[in-house]
N, C-alpha and C positions, 0 to 999 in steps of 0.2 A: 375725379374729376372735375377737368377747367371745363370752361366755358360751356356753350348751350345744348345740349342733349333734344333731340328733332322726334318727337314719338312715333314709335314705328311696328305698329299690329304685324305678327309673328305668327303666322300658322304654328310653322314650324313647334318651336316652342309652345305653343297657345296648348297644344293637347295635355290634357291634364300632369298626367304622369313625368313631363319630358317638361312642364312647368315645371312643380314639386322639384327636382334633378335639380334645375340649372338654379332654387331657389335654394336648394341647401347652398350648392355648390359656394355659390353666392358671399358666404357667410364664410370658406373655410378657404385656405392657403390651395389644398387639395381634401381630399377625403380617401379612403379604404375602400376600396367594389363594399366587404357585406356593412358597411357600416352604413352606405346607403339605403343599400335591400333593407337590411334590418329598416331603422328608420321608414324608414318606406314602409315595409310590411308588404314585402313582395318578391316573390320568385327569384331565382338565378335569372330564366332564360329569359325571364319578361323585361329584369331591370336591361341586362347583353342585349335586347334588341331597342331598347330607347337608347342603351347610349350608344351602338351603332348609330341611327341616324345619327344623331345631335356630334360624332366625330365626323361622320360625311359629312356632313355644313360646317365639321371643323370651329367645333366649338364646343369644344370641349377636346380634348387630349384624353390619354390615358396611357399609364404610364404602368409594366409591372419587372416585382424587380424581385429577388429571391427575399428568401423572410429571415435571419437570421433564427427566432424560433423555432423553424423546423430545423430539422433533421430527410426530410423528405424534397423530392420534385418541384415541389411543388411552388409554387409567387403570388407574391402580392399584390394585386393593379392597384394603382392609385386614381383615381379620377379629380382635373382638374379644369374648371371653367376659362377658358385660352380669352386671351383679350380682346379678341371679335366675339367671344360668348358671352362677354361681358358687357362689351357696350352692346351688345343685339338684345341681351334681356332687359338693363337698365333700357333702353330705347320700350319697347316690349310692355312695361310696369310699365309706364312714363306714359303711354298709350289707353293702357285698360286704367288708369287714374284717372285718362280725358274721360274715356269710355262710362267710369262708375260715378264722376259725379255731371254727367251731362255736359260738360266744355268743350267746345267746341277749340279745334287744332289751330282757326287764322280766330 
């Protein structure tokens, strides 16, 4: 990322589970729903609810596709942090860093 990033606290991302989801996605191009679910140790419903909030805010994208490894109609759900989501997450982490270090934004 080039240029200066303005620290901006984001209430939507700050919810503990959504913060963890964004943190996981930050380190990957995309992740399978089951990997995120299992890594966070939560159930499908809880993950789906939080993904919906992030998707509605355009912070993530969700893509479903058929699995080549399955013979049934089930699809694999892929989750990606959107470009807007990456910038928003980075700005939130920068704001948290200022809070944690007791540093003033100005």
